[in-house]
Legacy VTK file of the C-alpha trace (Angstrom):
# vtk DataFile Version 3.0
C-alpha trace
ASCII
DATASET POLYDATA
POINTS 251 float
-151.782 16.813 -72.187
-153.985 14.597 -74.445
-154.735 11.046 -73.347
-154.506 8.581 -76.187
-155.813 5.027 -75.681
-154.732 2.441 -78.231
-156.640 -0.517 -76.647
-159.588 -0.365 -79.059
-157.208 -0.346 -82.016
-155.337 -3.373 -80.671
-158.619 -5.298 -80.085
-159.772 -4.467 -83.610
-156.492 -5.752 -85.112
-156.624 -8.823 -82.867
-160.121 -9.740 -84.060
-159.489 -8.841 -87.673
-156.129 -10.644 -88.104
-156.541 -13.272 -85.404
-153.465 -12.147 -83.434
-153.342 -12.385 -79.706
-153.861 -9.038 -78.066
-150.928 -9.503 -75.696
-148.560 -9.952 -78.617
-149.856 -6.804 -80.233
-149.357 -4.854 -76.977
-145.839 -6.171 -76.668
-145.052 -5.224 -80.284
-146.545 -1.773 -79.799
-144.435 -1.190 -76.665
-141.301 -2.353 -78.484
-142.047 -0.094 -81.437
-142.642 2.819 -79.117
-139.353 2.172 -77.336
-137.517 2.062 -80.633
-139.045 5.355 -81.731
-138.202 6.932 -78.385
-134.589 5.746 -78.710
-134.335 7.178 -82.219
-135.675 10.517 -81.008
-133.170 10.588 -78.129
-130.249 9.786 -80.464
-131.328 12.537 -82.842
-131.574 15.042 -79.975
-128.109 14.074 -78.620
-126.522 14.241 -82.062
-128.013 17.699 -82.686
-126.756 18.989 -79.329
-123.242 17.751 -79.969
-123.279 19.251 -83.421
-124.462 22.562 -82.003
-121.737 22.546 -79.333
-119.095 21.821 -81.966
-120.375 24.653 -84.125
-120.306 27.067 -81.188
-116.745 26.022 -80.350
-115.657 26.639 -83.943
-117.261 30.078 -83.999
-115.622 30.989 -80.658
-112.286 29.854 -81.984
-112.738 32.040 -85.067
-113.717 35.052 -83.014
-110.810 34.625 -80.533
-107.702 36.760 -81.372
-104.911 34.811 -82.966
-101.831 34.328 -80.834
-98.830 36.275 -82.002
-96.301 34.094 -83.752
-92.755 35.038 -82.891
-90.349 34.373 -85.715
-86.788 34.199 -84.408
-84.389 36.559 -86.111
-81.691 34.857 -88.119
-78.399 34.614 -86.308
-75.838 37.118 -87.575
-73.255 35.658 -89.876
-69.823 35.385 -88.274
-67.511 38.164 -89.333
-64.483 37.080 -91.250
-61.352 38.703 -89.857
-58.768 39.399 -92.527
-55.199 39.635 -91.313
-52.681 41.188 -93.622
-49.147 40.001 -93.009
-46.696 42.666 -94.096
-43.999 41.563 -96.450
-40.714 41.229 -94.594
-38.124 43.738 -95.643
-35.656 42.422 -98.126
-32.219 41.920 -96.646
-29.777 44.595 -97.552
-27.067 43.362 -99.860
-23.695 43.035 -98.234
-21.311 45.674 -99.410
-18.242 43.958 -100.707
-15.393 45.696 -102.428
-12.622 44.066 -104.367
-9.240 45.035 -105.696
-6.883 43.262 -108.035
-3.630 43.258 -106.066
-1.560 41.247 -108.510
-1.716 40.364 -112.177
0.892 38.387 -114.108
2.433 40.027 -117.197
0.536 37.679 -119.535
-2.747 38.395 -117.709
-3.476 34.742 -116.953
-3.041 35.021 -113.191
-4.846 37.496 -110.962
-4.974 37.854 -107.187
-8.136 39.626 -106.047
-8.813 40.840 -102.501
-12.496 41.055 -101.523
-13.343 42.882 -98.319
-16.107 44.696 -96.508
-15.434 48.266 -95.416
-14.730 48.331 -91.711
-16.417 51.019 -89.628
-13.979 53.655 -88.490
-13.629 54.041 -84.758
-14.336 50.436 -83.672
-12.608 49.485 -80.435
-11.834 45.974 -79.331
-12.248 46.000 -75.530
-9.690 43.220 -75.027
-6.882 45.076 -76.777
-4.587 47.121 -74.527
-1.293 48.855 -75.186
1.824 48.195 -73.173
3.116 51.327 -71.509
6.457 51.554 -73.337
8.186 54.774 -74.349
9.633 54.795 -77.847
13.134 56.177 -77.315
16.463 55.716 -79.032
18.237 56.915 -82.129
18.642 53.497 -83.791
15.734 52.373 -86.010
16.095 48.709 -85.052
15.795 49.373 -81.306
12.865 51.776 -81.892
11.020 49.195 -83.991
11.557 46.574 -81.294
10.003 48.941 -78.749
7.057 49.557 -81.093
6.731 45.769 -81.424
6.442 45.433 -77.654
4.162 48.445 -77.180
1.541 47.255 -79.700
2.143 43.519 -79.119
3.086 42.925 -82.757
4.563 39.769 -84.215
6.728 41.823 -86.560
6.998 45.130 -88.350
8.756 45.838 -91.665
9.328 49.146 -93.442
10.377 49.247 -97.097
10.494 51.705 -99.952
8.399 51.432 -103.121
11.089 49.265 -104.746
10.988 46.700 -101.938
14.244 47.761 -100.292
14.017 47.097 -96.549
14.525 50.204 -94.406
13.992 48.512 -91.058
12.370 45.327 -89.748
11.854 43.071 -86.744
10.784 40.126 -88.944
12.810 36.984 -89.525
11.942 37.260 -93.251
12.049 41.010 -93.928
12.686 40.805 -97.699
9.744 38.448 -98.196
7.461 40.633 -96.079
8.601 43.740 -97.942
7.883 42.126 -101.332
4.371 41.155 -100.245
3.715 44.599 -98.809
4.850 46.410 -101.976
2.781 44.071 -104.192
-0.359 44.510 -102.121
0.127 48.257 -101.729
0.675 48.996 -105.412
-2.092 46.631 -106.561
-4.729 47.992 -104.164
-3.677 51.634 -104.410
-2.821 52.119 -100.743
-2.363 55.812 -100.028
-4.345 56.775 -103.154
-7.609 54.771 -103.332
-7.616 53.415 -99.782
-5.791 54.288 -96.578
-4.994 50.833 -95.312
-5.255 47.124 -96.098
-6.302 44.778 -93.305
-5.820 41.043 -93.941
-7.568 38.940 -91.306
-6.410 35.415 -90.551
-4.574 33.427 -87.913
-2.073 36.272 -88.027
-3.559 39.625 -88.999
-1.595 41.862 -91.354
-1.902 45.645 -91.728
-0.366 47.422 -94.730
-0.235 51.214 -94.998
1.984 54.029 -96.296
3.921 56.678 -94.429
5.731 59.631 -95.960
9.072 60.977 -94.887
9.976 64.025 -96.906
9.553 63.123 -100.569
9.871 59.409 -99.922
6.820 57.139 -99.694
7.505 54.156 -97.466
5.371 51.029 -97.110
4.765 49.473 -93.709
3.518 45.951 -92.981
2.760 44.915 -89.408
1.657 41.477 -88.213
-0.254 40.678 -85.051
-2.177 37.736 -83.619
-4.614 40.252 -82.143
-6.912 42.493 -84.114
-5.786 46.057 -83.624
-8.564 48.682 -83.346
-8.541 51.662 -85.708
-7.644 54.033 -82.884
-4.394 52.194 -82.118
-3.523 51.741 -85.784
-3.538 55.526 -86.097
-1.305 55.768 -83.029
1.037 53.136 -84.491
1.342 55.100 -87.731
2.139 58.251 -85.777
4.863 56.485 -83.739
6.461 55.127 -86.915
6.571 58.586 -88.469
8.248 59.978 -85.349
10.794 57.156 -85.304
11.615 57.677 -88.973
12.040 61.403 -88.481
14.270 60.948 -85.462
16.432 58.096 -86.754
16.909 59.508 -90.277
17.861 62.901 -88.867
20.383 61.243 -86.543
21.823 59.230 -89.485
22.289 62.400 -91.539
24.037 64.154 -88.645
26.425 61.257 -88.003
27.198 60.877 -91.740
28.377 64.486 -91.851
LINES 1 252
251 0 1 2 3 4 5 6 7 8 9 10 11 12 13 14 15 16 17 18 19 20 21 22 23 24 25 26 27 28 29 30 31 32 33 34 35 36 37 38 39 40 41 42 43 44 45 46 47 48 49 50 51 52 53 54 55 56 57 58 59 60 61 62 63 64 65 66 67 68 69 70 71 72 73 74 75 76 77 78 79 80 81 82 83 84 85 86 87 88 89 90 91 92 93 94 95 96 97 98 99 100 101 102 103 104 105 106 107 108 109 110 111 112 113 114 115 116 117 118 119 120 121 122 123 124 125 126 127 128 129 130 131 132 133 134 135 136 137 138 139 140 141 142 143 144 145 146 147 148 149 150 151 152 153 154 155 156 157 158 159 160 161 162 163 164 165 166 167 168 169 170 171 172 173 174 175 176 177 178 179 180 181 182 183 184 185 186 187 188 189 190 191 192 193 194 195 196 197 198 199 200 201 202 203 204 205 206 207 208 209 210 211 212 213 214 215 216 217 218 219 220 221 222 223 224 225 226 227 228 229 230 231 232 233 234 235 236 237 238 239 240 241 242 243 244 245 246 247 248 249 250
């Protein structure tokens, strides 16, 4: 360490410029303090700068943290529902027949009907247990009336002549039956006409020998196909029995 004494310099300046030596010492101390402070500030500033530089370099050398990028959420699936087209309704089968036409062609009566399934059975309909006996057509028809619970039954030929009946208006019923039968082609195009109303009517043909007879029956109940066939059979038997008896008695 080198000792440096500034007293001679201060005395020289004091004598030369006429300044008190104490003031010069004080000024020198203050200047020295200021210089020391400046040096300390410079040293501190350099240290901080060095530390900051080291921190930056360490940060550069440190491995970068992995950045996780979230995957995009899947788009919602659109569900497509296909509604099948409803089946088209089947057209109703309707048949029609012209049953009457005036001579001048201005008036027509047309019957429209749906074919009825063969073999249908109405559970409420029941036959009365009655035996069809007798040689007289009127008594036999009355028994048939009771057996099948009919309102009336009329049998006529193709000209409208009444053969037998239990109706109060047999000629009128016979005329209607002949008109309907010939117009609709009963026995040729169709087997039977069924007119449904408050009182149901059934028109059909039966044959006895060479003669074609027309039958019209009326009932407040709807007669199933099975019993209509039985009714037709009973009428044929009655006609065969009563006509044979009439021929025998006439001889």
